[in-house]
ZAMARGU-4260 file (C-alpha; in steps of 0.2 Angstrom, whole numbers, plus 5000, padded with zeros to 4 digits):
<rodrens>
0) 4996/5066/5088 | 4980/5069/5077 | 4966/5058/5072 | 4952/5064/5060 | 4935/5057/5056
5) 4930/5054/5074 | 4912/5052/5069 | 4917/5037/5059 | 4922/5028/5075 | 4907/5018/5083
10) 4903/5024/5101 | 4905/5007/5108 | 4923/5007/5102 | 4927/5025/5108 | 4933/5019/5125
15) 4946/5008/5118 | 4952/5020/5105 | 4954/5033/5119 | 4964/5021/5129 | 4976/5018/5114
20) 4978/5036/5111 | 4982/5039/5130 | 4995/5026/5129 | 5003/5033/5113 | 5003/5050/5121
25) 5014/5043/5135 | 5026/5035/5123 | 5027/5051/5113 | 5031/5061/5128 | 5044/5048/5134
30) 5053/5049/5117 | 5053/5068/5117 | 5061/5068/5134 | 5072/5054/5132 | 5067/5045/5148
35) 5053/5036/5156 | 5040/5047/5164 | 5036/5045/5183 | 5020/5036/5185 | 5010/5051/5191
40) 5016/5061/5176 | 5012/5047/5164 | 4994/5046/5172 | 4992/5065/5169 | 4998/5064/5151
45) 4987/5049/5148 | 4971/5057/5156 | 4974/5073/5146 | 4975/5064/5129 | 4959/5054/5133
50) 4950/5070/5139 | 4954/5079/5123 | 4949/5064/5112 | 4933/5061/5122 | 4927/5080/5120
55) 4931/5081/5101 | 4923/5064/5098 | 4907/5068/5107 | 4906/5085/5097 | 4910/5076/5080
60) 4898/5062/5083 | 4884/5072/5089 | 4886/5085/5075 | 4888/5072/5061 | 4873/5067/5051
65) 4867/5050/5054 | 4870/5045/5036 | 4888/5051/5038 | 4891/5040/5053 | 4885/5025/5043
70) 4895/5029/5027 | 4912/5035/5032 | 4924/5039/5018 | 4937/5025/5014 | 4951/5034/5023
75) 4941/5037/5039 | 4935/5019/5039 | 4952/5012/5037 | 4959/5023/5050 | 4946/5018/5063
80) 4946/5000/5059 | 4965/4999/5060 | 4966/5007/5077 | 4952/4996/5083 | 4959/4980/5077
85) 4976/4985/5084 | 4969/4989/5101 | 4959/4973/5102 | 4974/4962/5096 | 4979/4961/5115
90) 4962/4955/5120 | 4955/4938/5120 | 4950/4930/5103 | 4932/4930/5108 | 4932/4949/5111
95) 4942/4951/5095 | 4929/4941/5085 | 4915/4952/5092 | 4925/4967/5087 | 4927/4961/5069
100) 4908/4957/5068 | 4904/4975/5073 | 4917/4983/5061 | 4910/4973/5046 | 4892/4978/5050
105) 4897/4997/5051 | 4911/4999/5038 | 4913/4994/5019 | 4932/4998/5020 | 4944/4989/5032
110) 4962/4990/5035 | 4970/4975/5044 | 4986/4977/5054 | 4991/4960/5048 | 5008/4960/5056
115) 5001/4964/5073 | 4988/4950/5074 | 4990/4932/5080 | 4988/4918/5069 | 4971/4914/5077
120) 4966/4932/5074 | 4971/4932/5056 | 4960/4917/5053 | 4945/4925/5062 | 4946/4941/5052
125) 4949/4931/5035 | 4934/4920/5039 | 4923/4935/5043 | 4928/4945/5028 | 4925/4930/5017
130) 4907/4929/5023 | 4903/4948/5022 | 4892/4954/5008 | 4894/4972/5011 | 4913/4975/5012
135) 4920/4984/4997 | 4939/4984/5000 | 4952/4977/5012 | 4970/4984/5015 | 4982/4972/5022
140) 4998/4980/5031 | 5011/4966/5031 | 5026/4978/5029 | 5042/4976/5039 | 5038/4958/5043
145) 5054/4950/5037 | 5056/4939/5053 | 5039/4933/5052 | 5040/4928/5033 | 5056/4918/5037
150) 5048/4908/5050 | 5039/4891/5046 | 5023/4883/5052 | 5016/4865/5050 | 5002/4871/5038
155) 5014/4881/5026 | 5026/4896/5025 | 5019/4912/5032 | 5018/4920/5015 | 5008/4905/5008
160) 4996/4907/5023 | 4995/4925/5019 | 4989/4922/5002 | 4978/4908/5006 | 4969/4920/5017
165) 4968/4933/5004 | 4961/4921/4992 | 4948/4916/5005 | 4943/4935/5007 | 4941/4938/4988
170) 4933/4922/4983 | 4915/4924/4976 | 4916/4943/4979 | 4910/4955/4965 | 4923/4962/4952
175) 4923/4979/4960 | 4929/4972/4977 | 4947/4975/4979 | 4962/4970/4990 | 4977/4981/4993
180) 4993/4974/5001 | 5008/4981/5008 | 5023/4969/5007 | 5037/4983/5008 | 5054/4980/5016
185) 5052/4961/5018 | 5068/4956/5009 | 5058/4944/4998 | 5069/4932/4988 | 5064/4923/4972
190) 5054/4909/4980 | 5044/4921/4991 | 5041/4932/4976 | 5035/4918/4966 | 5021/4916/4979
195) 5017/4935/4977 | 5016/4932/4958 | 5005/4917/4959 | 4993/4927/4970 | 4993/4942/4958
200) 4986/4930/4944 | 4974/4921/4955 | 4956/4928/4950 | 4950/4924/4968 | 4963/4935/4976
205) 4957/4952/4967 | 4973/4961/4972 | 4972/4978/4964 | 4986/4988/4973 | 5002/4981/4979
210) 5017/4989/4988 | 5033/4979/4985 | 5046/4993/4988 | 5062/4990/4998 | 5064/4971/4994
215) 5080/4972/4984 | 5073/4959/4972 | 5085/4947/4963 | 5083/4945/4944 | 5072/4929/4947
220) 5060/4940/4958 | 5059/4953/4945 | 5055/4940/4932 | 5041/4933/4943 | 5033/4950/4945
225) 5034/4955/4927 | 5027/4938/4922 | 5012/4941/4933 | 5009/4958/4926 | 5007/4950/4908
230) 4995/4937/4914 | 4977/4940/4908 | 4970/4936/4926 | 4981/4949/4934 | 4970/4963/4941
235) 4984/4974/4947 | 4981/4993/4944 | 4995/5001/4954 | 5012/4994/4960 | 5026/5001/4970
240) 5043/4994/4965 | 5054/5008/4972 | 5070/5005/4980 | 5073/4987/4973 | 5090/4990/4964
245) 5082/4983/4948 | 5095/4990/4937 | 5094/4990/4918 | 5090/4971/4917 | 5076/4973/4929
250) 5070/4988/4919 | 5069/4978/4903 | 5058/4965/4912 | 5046/4978/4918 | 5046/4987/4902
255) 5042/4971/4893 | 5027/4969/4905 | 5021/4987/4902 | 5020/4984/4883 | 5010/4968/4885
260) 4991/4970/4880 | 4985/4961/4896 | 4995/4972/4908 | 4982/4983/4917 | 4995/4993/4927
265) 4990/5012/4928 | 5002/5018/4941 | 5019/5012/4945 | 5033/5019/4956 | 5050/5014/4949
270) 5060/5026/4959 | 5077/5023/4966 | 5081/5008/4955 | 5098/5012/4947 | 5091/5011/4930
275) 5104/5022/4922 | 5103/5027/4903 | 5100/5009/4897 | 5086/5006/4909 | 5079/5023/4905
280) 5079/5018/4886 | 5069/5002/4891 | 5056/5011/4901 | 5055/5025/4887 | 5051/5011/4874
285) 5037/5005/4885 | 5030/5022/4888 | 5027/5026/4870 | 5020/5008/4866 | 5002/5009/4861
290) 4998/4995/4873 | 5005/5003/4888 | 4992/5010/4900 | 5002/5019/4913 | 4995/5036/4918
295) 5007/5039/4932 | 5025/5034/4934 | 5039/5039/4947 | 5057/5038/4939 | 5066/5049/4952
300) 5083/5044/4959 | 5087/5033/4945 | 5104/5040/4939 | 5097/5043/4921 | 5109/5056/4916
305) 5107/5067/4900 | 5106/5052/4889 | 5093/5043/4899 | 5083/5059/4901 | 5083/5062/4883
310) 5075/5044/4880 | 5062/5048/4893 | 5059/5066/4885 | 5056/5058/4868 | 5044/5045/4875
315) 5034/5059/4883 | 5032/5068/4867 | 5026/5053/4858 | 5008/5053/4852 | 5005/5035/4860
320) 5011/5040/4877 | 4996/5040/4889 | 5006/5046/4904 | 4998/5061/4913 | 5011/5063/4927
325) 5030/5058/4928 | 5041/5061/4943 | 5059/5063/4937 | 5067/5072/4952 | 5085/5069/4958
330) 5092/5064/4941 | 5107/5075/4938 | 5107/5094/4934 | 5110/5090/4915 | 5095/5078/4915
335) 5084/5090/4924 | 5088/5104/4911 | 5083/5093/4897 | 5066/5088/4906 | 5062/5106/4910
340) 5063/5111/4892 | 5052/5097/4887 | 5040/5101/4901 | 5039/5119/4894 | 5035/5113/4876
345) 5017/5117/4871 | 5014/5099/4864 | 5019/5090/4880 | 5004/5083/4888 | 5012/5075/4903
350) 5015/5084/4920 | 5034/5082/4923 | 5040/5084/4941 | 5058/5089/4942 | 5058/5100/4958
</rodrens>
């Protein structure tokens, strides 16, 4: 197990991070050996992991400039805050409250392991973020929370509670503040997808990035998301819609959204959606539309075939196409041959990935 950016972890949290690393090292060793470790062996593995972390942490923290300790990169800040929040989630709410206060004083970028927190802890962190004037971005990890989202609470469904907290976090924040959210693999049906769409068009939510992969949307769900993308208040810049079995009909809804002048989407993952040639034609029509703002698109694993590949190839050669990169891997040998020829053309400005 490897962690980078040790200097971005506050000294007062280093003990708890080391403890979590020690426990994880034991778990990894037990998985590797396929059996539980003897308590003495487990203690040795744990102590060794903590000792390694402590040594590297001291060297990294002491050698890092003081300015760097205070201004960790977004990636380092998210890694440190996620580990700290997950470690403290097993502690009392009062200790958790103190932790959140410390993190928000030290970091401008926070990652919240939403699915690992209690409802009280979710309220604590939502409230603290809403009052912070320094924070610049929040990432919420709510992936693989299917059972949670199917539960019910007196104050509303879990997904309604999630977005009420997102709205609270983003309200009155500056325009450059952004929230990203991972809702992948949650089997979201039409009704739950409607809540997602409503949040995407709420100006207070400020959701700029959203992962909706692996949800197997029905047509109603696709319509909700496509409708949100066309709304003037939708701020979404990147969206992962991969592995949702959208099919040609779903491709048409997404294509119509991409052609809308109010759609701000710049990056979209549409891989593994069974588009086929007809779906490819819908997407191709969008890519060469003058109002389409996409710069990066993943269309791999979509059974495009030669006909679908030709539709995409023609779009990529169009003067109005803004796409800088397009992933088209795993789309039949014949399709790949067509795309390779286009990629080699001197007038093709798009980086085409086929291998």
